C-alpha positions in Angstrom: 62.4 -28.4 -15.1 63.9 -30.2 -18.1 63.8 -27.3 -20.9 60.2 -26.8 -22.3 59.1 -24.7 -25.3 56.8 -21.8 -24.2 54.5 -20.4 -26.7 53.0 -17.1 -25.4 50.3 -14.8 -26.4 50.6 -11.3 -26.0 54.3 -12.0 -25.1 55.1 -8.1 -25.9 53.0 -6.5 -23.4 54.2 -5.6 -19.7 53.7 -9.0 -18.6 54.5 -11.2 -21.3 57.8 -9.3 -21.9 59.1 -10.0 -18.4 57.6 -13.5 -18.6 59.4 -14.0 -21.8 62.8 -13.1 -20.2 62.4 -14.8 -17.2 61.7 -18.2 -18.6 64.9 -17.7 -21.1 66.9 -17.2 -18.1 66.2 -20.7 -16.8 66.9 -22.1 -20.2 63.6 -22.7 -22.3 62.6 -22.1 -25.5 59.9 -19.3 -26.2 58.3 -18.5 -28.5 55.7 -15.4 -29.0 52.8 -14.7 -30.9 52.1 -11.9 -32.7 50.7 -10.1 -35.7 54.1 -8.7 -36.6 56.8 -11.0 -36.7 60.6 -10.2 -37.0 62.4 -12.8 -35.5 62.6 -16.3 -36.2 61.4 -16.9 -32.5 57.9 -14.6 -33.3 55.0 -16.7 -35.0 52.2 -14.8 -37.1 48.4 -15.0 -35.5 45.6 -12.6 -35.7 43.1 -13.9 -34.0 40.2 -11.5 -35.5 40.7 -13.3 -38.4 41.7 -16.6 -37.3 45.1 -17.2 -38.9 48.1 -18.6 -37.3 51.1 -19.6 -39.0 51.9 -22.9 -39.3 54.3 -24.8 -37.0 53.5 -21.8 -34.0 52.3 -24.9 -31.8 54.3 -27.8 -33.5 56.6 -28.9 -30.3 55.3 -26.4 -27.4 55.3 -28.1 -23.8 53.0 -25.1 -22.3 50.6 -22.2 -24.1 50.1 -18.8 -22.0 47.7 -16.5 -23.1 47.8 -12.8 -22.1 46.3 -11.3 -25.3 43.6 -8.8 -25.1 43.4 -5.3 -25.9 44.1 -2.9 -23.1 41.5 -2.3 -20.7 41.9 1.1 -19.9 43.9 2.2 -23.0 40.9 3.8 -24.7 37.9 5.0 -23.4 35.1 2.7 -23.2 32.9 3.2 -26.3 30.4 0.3 -27.3 32.8 -0.7 -30.2 35.6 -0.6 -27.6 34.1 -2.7 -25.3 33.1 -5.0 -27.8 36.8 -5.6 -28.9 37.8 -5.7 -25.3 35.6 -8.9 -25.4 36.0 -10.6 -28.6 40.0 -10.1 -28.7 39.9 -12.3 -25.5 37.7 -15.0 -26.8 39.0 -14.9 -30.1 42.9 -15.7 -29.2 40.9 -18.5 -27.1 39.1 -20.2 -29.7 42.1 -19.9 -32.2 44.5 -21.7 -29.9 41.4 -24.0 -29.2 41.0 -25.0 -32.7 45.0 -25.2 -33.6 45.4 -27.5 -30.9 42.3 -29.9 -31.4 43.9 -30.4 -34.4 46.9 -31.7 -33.1 47.9 -35.2 -32.1 50.3 -34.3 -29.5 48.9 -31.8 -27.6 50.8 -29.2 -24.8 51.0 -30.4 -21.4 48.7 -27.4 -20.0 47.3 -24.1 -21.1 47.4 -20.7 -18.8 45.0 -18.1 -19.3 44.8 -14.7 -17.6 42.0 -13.1 -16.2 41.4 -10.0 -14.3 40.0 -9.3 -10.2 37.5 -7.1 -12.2 35.5 -10.4 -12.5 34.1 -9.4 -8.9 32.7 -6.4 -10.0 32.9 -3.5 -7.1 33.0 -5.3 -4.1 33.6 -2.9 -1.2 35.1 -4.2 1.8 34.3 -7.8 1.4 37.1 -10.6 1.0 36.2 -12.3 -2.7 37.9 -15.5 -3.0 37.6 -17.9 -6.3 34.0 -19.5 -5.3 32.9 -15.9 -4.6 30.1 -14.6 -7.1 30.2 -11.1 -8.6 28.7 -8.4 -6.9 27.5 -6.9 -9.9 26.7 -7.6 -13.7 29.0 -4.6 -14.6 30.9 -4.5 -18.0 34.4 -5.7 -16.6 32.5 -8.5 -15.0 30.7 -9.8 -17.9 34.1 -9.5 -19.8 35.8 -11.3 -17.4 33.3 -14.2 -17.3 33.4 -13.9 -21.0 37.0 -14.3 -21.1 37.4 -17.5 -18.4 34.7 -19.5 -20.1 36.8 -19.0 -23.9 39.8 -20.1 -21.6 37.7 -22.8 -20.2 36.5 -24.4 -23.4 40.3 -26.1 -23.6 39.5 -28.5 -20.9 37.1 -30.1 -23.3 40.9 -31.1 -25.0 42.3 -33.1 -21.9 44.6 -30.1 -21.3 45.5 -28.9 -17.8 44.0 -25.3 -17.8 44.9 -22.7 -15.4 43.2 -19.1 -15.0 44.8 -16.4 -13.1 42.4 -13.6 -12.0 45.1 -10.8 -12.0 44.9 -7.9 -9.9 46.7 -4.1 -9.9 50.5 -5.1 -11.5 53.0 -3.0 -10.4 55.9 -2.7 -12.4 58.0 1.1 -13.1 57.6 -0.3 -17.1 53.8 1.0 -17.4 50.6 0.1 -15.8 48.9 1.7 -12.5 52.3 2.5 -11.1 53.5 5.0 -14.1 50.0 6.5 -13.7 50.8 7.0 -10.1 54.0 8.1 -10.6 53.6 11.0 -13.0 52.1 13.4 -10.4 54.7 12.6 -8.2 57.0 14.6 -10.4 55.2 17.6 -9.8 55.3 17.0 -6.1 51.3 15.8 -5.7 50.3 12.7 -4.9 46.8 12.4 -6.4 44.6 9.2 -5.3 41.6 8.1 -6.6 37.8 9.3 -4.6 38.2 9.2 -1.2 41.0 6.9 -1.7 38.9 4.1 0.8 38.9 1.7 -2.0 41.1 -1.4 -1.6 43.7 -2.5 -4.3 44.5 -5.5 -4.7 47.8 -5.4 -6.3 50.8 -7.8 -6.9 54.8 -6.8 -8.0 54.7 -7.8 -12.2 57.7 -10.7 -11.2 55.5 -12.3 -8.9 53.1 -12.5 -11.6 55.3 -14.1 -13.8 56.8 -16.3 -11.2 53.1 -17.8 -10.6 53.1 -18.6 -14.5 56.1 -20.6 -14.3 55.2 -22.2 -11.1 52.2 -23.4 -12.8 54.1 -25.0 -16.0 56.2 -26.5 -13.2 53.3 -28.4 -10.7 51.2 -30.7 -12.2 48.6 -30.7 -9.8 48.1 -27.1 -10.2 44.6 -26.7 -12.3 41.7 -24.3 -12.4 41.1 -20.7 -10.9 43.3 -18.5 -8.6 43.5 -14.9 -7.6 47.0 -13.4 -8.6 46.9 -10.6 -6.0 49.6 -10.4 -2.9 47.9 -11.5 0.3 48.0 -7.8 1.8 45.7 -5.5 -0.1 46.1 -1.9 0.6 43.4 1.1 0.3 44.2 3.4 -2.7 45.2 6.0 -0.6 48.0 3.9 1.0 49.5 2.7 -2.2 50.0 6.5 -3.5 51.8 7.5 0.0 53.9 4.6 -0.1 54.8 4.9 -3.9 55.8 8.5 -2.9 57.8 7.1 0.0 59.7 4.6 -1.8 60.6 7.3 -4.9 61.4 9.7 -1.8 59.0 12.6 -3.2 57.8 15.0 -0.8 54.6 15.2 -2.0 50.9 17.0 -1.2 48.3 14.4 -1.0 44.9 15.5 -3.1 42.2 13.2 -4.3 40.6 13.3 -7.7 37.1 13.5 -7.1 35.1 10.2 -8.2 32.7 12.4 -10.2 35.2 14.5 -11.9 36.7 10.6 -12.8 33.3 9.5 -14.1 33.1 12.6 -16.2 36.6 12.3 -17.8 36.8 8.4 -18.2 32.9 7.6 -18.1 32.4 3.8 -17.4 36.3 2.9 -17.8 36.5 4.8 -14.1 35.3 1.9 -12.7 38.9 0.3 -13.1 40.4 3.1 -10.8 37.2 3.9 -8.5 36.2 0.1 -7.9 37.3 -1.5 -4.1 38.7 -4.9 -4.7 39.6 -7.2 -1.7 40.9 -10.1 -2.7 42.5 -13.3 -1.3 45.0 -15.1 -2.9 44.6 -18.2 0.1 44.3 -20.7 -2.7 47.3 -20.0 -4.4 49.8 -20.1 -1.0 47.5 -23.2 -0.2 48.7 -24.8 -3.5 52.4 -24.2 -2.4 53.3 -21.1 -4.3 55.5 -18.5 -2.1 55.2 -14.7 -3.3 58.5 -12.8 -3.0 57.1 -9.9 -2.7 53.8 -10.5 -0.2 54.5 -6.7 1.3 53.6 -3.2 -0.5 56.6 -1.5 0.8 59.4 -4.1 -0.3 57.9 -4.4 -3.2 58.0 -0.5 -4.2 61.5 -0.9 -2.9 62.4 -3.4 -5.2 60.6 -1.6 -8.3 62.3 1.7 -8.1 65.5 0.5 -6.8 
C-alpha cells in the first residue's frame, strides 16, 4: 500500500491513539481532529458547533470516525443520553458537509459502531442482518450512529461500519475495570456471569480498520469481535490467570449494579453472542482469535 494520508476523528481515545501509531509505523501520514490541537498534525473541530479547521480534509485519502462521548463514562441521565447520541450524529454530519463541498473526495469513510446495536440478545448468535431484540437506549443510539455514517454513501464514498465488541487493552476500557478488584484477590463478575461477552484485542480492532483501507472491495456493516465469545465469568477467570493473580471469584449481583448504575448497567449485564463470520469470509484474519492468547499478549 502506498503512503496515504489518514484523518482520524476521535484519535486520542483507546482505539484511535493505537490506530494512529500503527498507521504511522507503516509509513502513512496521520492527521487527528481534536477540540484542542497542539501539534501540526492536529486540526481543530467542534462537531457540536459545526466547526472544522480549513484544510483538515485537503489531500486526505481515508477518513476514520471514532468520535463520540464515552458510553460508560457517566451515568445515563436524560441530558447525558442526548449527548451520547448527538456527539455521534454531529461528527458524521460535520464530515459529510465538509466532504460534500470537495471536488476530490476521500476514497473511503470508516466509522465505529458497537454491538450494543443488537440489544440484550441472550444466547442467540447475532449476525449483521440480525434485527435488534429490543428498543433499549443502546439500540437506539447505535441505529442513529449508523444512520449518520450511512449518509456518506450518498456522496459516492465507500463506507464501512464496524460494530465493535468489548475491546481488551490494559490501558483502559472493560479490562481495566476487571483488573482493579483482582489486585485485592477478588475476581468480580457481573450478574450470574453467564452473559456472553463478545470481546476483541485492541490491536485486532486497529488491524481491521487498516485492512478496510487497503481492500477496496470491503464495504457495508461488519461485526468486529473475535470469533470466540466467552461468558463473563470465564473472562474474569482468564484475566486472573493471565495476570497470575490468585483470586476468589464472586458475583456483583445484577440488582446492585442496576441500583448503582441505573440504565447504564445494561453495558455490563447484557448478553451479546456476536458472529464475526462475515468479516473472516471477506478475508480478514484475526491475530488473536482466542482469549487466553490475547490476554497473554496484553499482559506480557
